[in-house]
C-alpha positions as CSV (number, residue, x, y, z in Angstrom):
1,M,0.0,0.0,0.0
2,A,1.4,3.4,-0.9
3,R,2.0,6.0,1.8
4,R,0.5,9.5,1.4
5,R,2.8,12.3,2.2
6,M,1.4,15.3,4.1
7,Q,1.6,18.5,2.1
8,P,4.2,20.9,3.6
9,S,1.6,23.7,4.1
10,V,-0.7,21.4,6.1
11,A,2.3,20.2,8.2
12,W,3.3,23.8,9.0
13,L,-0.2,24.7,9.9
14,L,-0.5,21.9,12.4
15,I,2.9,22.7,14.0
16,G,2.0,26.4,14.2
17,G,-1.4,25.6,15.8
18,A,0.3,23.3,18.4
19,V,2.9,26.0,19.3
20,G,0.2,28.7,19.5
21,L,-2.0,26.6,21.8
22,S,0.9,25.8,24.1
23,A,1.6,29.6,24.4
24,C,-2.0,30.3,25.6
25,G,-1.7,29.0,29.1
26,G,0.6,30.0,31.9
27,T,0.9,32.4,34.8
28,Q,0.0,36.0,34.8
29,Q,1.9,38.7,36.7
30,G,1.2,38.6,40.5
31,G,0.8,34.8,40.7
32,S,-2.6,34.5,39.0
33,T,-3.2,32.1,36.2
34,A,-5.0,32.7,32.9
35,V,-8.1,30.6,32.3
36,E,-11.3,30.9,30.2
37,S,-14.3,32.5,31.9
38,S,-17.8,31.1,31.2
39,A,-18.2,33.8,28.5
40,G,-15.0,32.5,26.7
41,V,-13.1,35.6,27.8
42,P,-9.7,35.0,29.4
43,A,-9.9,35.4,33.2
44,N,-7.3,35.6,35.9
45,T,-7.5,33.0,38.6
46,V,-6.4,34.0,42.1
47,G,-6.0,31.3,44.7
48,V,-7.2,32.4,48.2
49,T,-6.6,30.7,51.5
50,L,-9.0,31.4,54.4
51,Q,-7.7,30.5,57.8
52,E,-8.0,31.6,61.4
53,W,-7.4,34.6,61.3
54,A,-6.2,35.7,57.8
55,V,-7.3,36.0,54.1
56,V,-4.2,35.0,52.0
57,P,-4.5,35.5,48.2
58,D,-1.6,34.3,46.0
59,A,-1.7,37.7,44.3
60,D,-2.3,41.2,45.6
61,S,-3.4,42.6,42.3
62,V,-4.8,41.6,38.9
63,A,-5.7,43.3,35.6
64,A,-9.3,44.5,35.2
65,G,-11.8,42.0,33.7
66,P,-13.1,38.6,34.7
67,V,-11.3,37.3,37.8
68,S,-11.9,33.8,39.2
69,F,-11.2,33.3,42.9
70,S,-10.5,29.7,44.0
71,V,-11.1,29.9,47.7
72,T,-9.9,27.2,50.2
73,N,-10.8,27.2,53.9
74,K,-7.8,25.8,55.8
75,G,-9.6,26.3,59.1
76,P,-8.5,24.6,61.2
77,E,-11.9,24.9,63.0
78,D,-14.2,27.6,61.7
79,V,-16.5,27.9,58.7
80,H,-15.5,31.1,56.8
81,E,-16.9,33.2,54.0
82,F,-15.2,35.1,51.2
83,V,-16.4,38.6,50.3
84,V,-15.0,40.8,47.5
85,L,-15.7,44.4,48.5
86,R,-15.0,47.5,46.3
87,T,-14.1,50.5,48.4
88,D,-11.5,53.3,48.8
89,L,-11.8,52.9,52.6
90,D,-8.9,51.5,54.7
91,P,-9.3,47.7,55.0
92,G,-8.9,47.9,58.8
93,A,-11.4,50.7,59.2
94,L,-14.5,49.6,57.4
95,P,-17.9,50.5,59.0
96,T,-19.1,47.7,61.3
97,D,-22.3,46.9,63.2
98,E,-22.7,46.3,66.9
99,T,-21.1,42.8,66.5
100,A,-18.0,44.2,64.8
101,A,-18.9,42.6,61.5
102,V,-18.7,44.8,58.4
103,S,-21.9,46.7,57.5
104,E,-21.8,45.5,53.9
105,D,-24.4,48.0,52.7
106,A,-22.7,51.0,54.3
107,E,-21.9,54.1,52.1
108,G,-18.7,54.0,50.2
109,M,-18.7,50.2,49.8
110,E,-20.0,47.7,47.2
111,V,-20.2,44.0,47.7
112,V,-19.1,42.7,44.3
113,E,-19.3,39.0,45.0
114,E,-19.2,36.5,47.9
115,I,-19.2,32.9,48.8
116,E,-21.0,32.1,52.1
117,D,-20.2,29.2,54.4
118,V,-17.0,27.7,53.1
119,A,-16.5,24.5,55.2
120,V,-13.1,23.6,56.6
121,G,-11.2,21.7,53.9
122,A,-13.6,22.8,51.1
123,T,-12.6,24.8,48.0
124,E,-15.2,27.0,46.3
125,E,-14.9,29.2,43.2
126,V,-16.5,32.4,42.2
127,T,-15.9,34.7,39.2
128,A,-16.5,38.4,39.1
129,T,-15.9,41.1,36.5
130,L,-13.7,43.7,38.3
131,T,-13.0,47.2,37.2
132,A,-9.8,49.1,38.0
133,G,-9.8,50.2,41.6
134,K,-9.3,49.3,45.3
135,Y,-10.9,46.3,46.9
136,V,-10.9,44.4,50.2
137,L,-11.1,40.6,50.4
138,L,-12.5,39.6,53.7
139,C,-14.4,37.1,55.8
140,N,-17.5,38.7,57.4
141,V,-18.7,35.8,59.6
142,Y,-19.9,36.6,63.0
143,S,-20.2,33.7,65.5
144,A,-22.7,34.6,68.3
145,E,-21.7,31.4,70.1
146,E,-18.1,32.4,70.2
147,Q,-18.7,36.1,70.2
148,E,-16.2,36.5,67.3
149,A,-16.3,38.8,64.3
150,H,-13.8,37.3,61.8
151,Y,-13.3,40.7,60.2
152,Q,-12.3,42.2,63.5
153,L,-9.9,39.2,64.2
154,G,-7.9,40.2,61.1
155,M,-9.6,38.3,58.2
156,R,-9.2,41.1,55.6
157,I,-6.6,42.2,53.1
158,P,-6.4,45.0,50.4
159,F,-6.6,43.9,46.8
160,T,-6.0,46.1,43.7
161,V,-7.3,45.8,40.2
162,T,-5.3,47.7,37.5
163,E,-6.2,48.9,34.0
């Protein structure tokens, strides 16, 4: 049986496509990773660890656009939540209620996205389209049983979105 030889133009097209696809992935500046959002638009993915008593993102800034947050609760004991809050206010001086939890509907703040009740050991994801500006990533759980406001205990960190 005779072997068919691939035309040179087809071979170069296949090689070029493979090289182009391999160049699409990778890590963006600041430790975030490029992925596709549900709309097919490239999104940055930021890994976030929630733990007593800190919010630890693997990047402190990303470019404006779709941003996916992959949030893991390392506990070791408490359920946490993840809130993306747009504000120019100082992260440690956000308005709070009588329990010392952040008043999420206070003037000068906008809750962009949140994940409630992230169990210890669980990983949850959320994607938000963020515009350039200042944000705070925080846990706003208040435990009446333990009389603890996670925000007040330090579960907050500034986050910047650039043009």
